[in-house]
N, C-alpha and C positions, 0 to 999 in steps of 0.2 A: 328839878322840882322835888320838894320833900315828899317822902312816901307817906302821905296822910290820907290818900284816896281810900284805902281799905276801910278806914274807920267810917267814912261816909257811906260806903256800900252797905255796911252793917246796919246803918240807921235808916235805910230807904224804906223799910216797912212801916215806919211811924208816919202818922198823918201829917206831921210838919216837914217831912222829908221830900217835898216836891223838888223837882230838878233845880229850880231857881234858888231855893233855900240851901240845897246841897252846895251849889256854886258859891253862894254868899259865904257859907262857912269855910269852904276851901279858900276862897280869896282872902278872907280875914287872916288865915294862917300863912298866906303866901304873898305878903306885901301888896295885897289888892289885885293880884293878877292870876289868870288861869290860862292853861293851854287849850287849844282847840280840841285836842284829844280828850282832855278831861271833860270838856263840855259835852262831847259826843258820848262819852262813857256815862255821864250823868243822865243821859236820856234826852238831850236836846238835839234835835235834828239839824242838818245843815241849813235848812230853811229857817228853823227857829233861831239859829245863830245869826243869820242875816237879818231877821226881824228885830232881834235885840240890838244889833249894831245900828239899824235904821232908827230905833227909838232912843238910842244913846245909853242903853243899859250896859252894853259892851262897847269898849273903845279900843280899836286895834292899836297896839303899841309896837308890834313887830309881827312879821308873818307868823301866823299861828299862835299869837299871844295877845290876850285881851286884858285890859283893866276893867274891873267891874265897877260901874258908876251908879 
């Protein structure tokens, strides 16, 4: 994965930097996919990942890799 995560951490203090927005920006730079590790680092819990999968916002494409939909 490209090393773009550090830029997102710096922006987390802004009001628009909620975890889902951070993930959207990351996915936009990574061909629409993110790693489970990145989701956890963005502040999304394991249960939060499962909820987003159930809602169709995250689509598993490989173990530990999700397309953001």
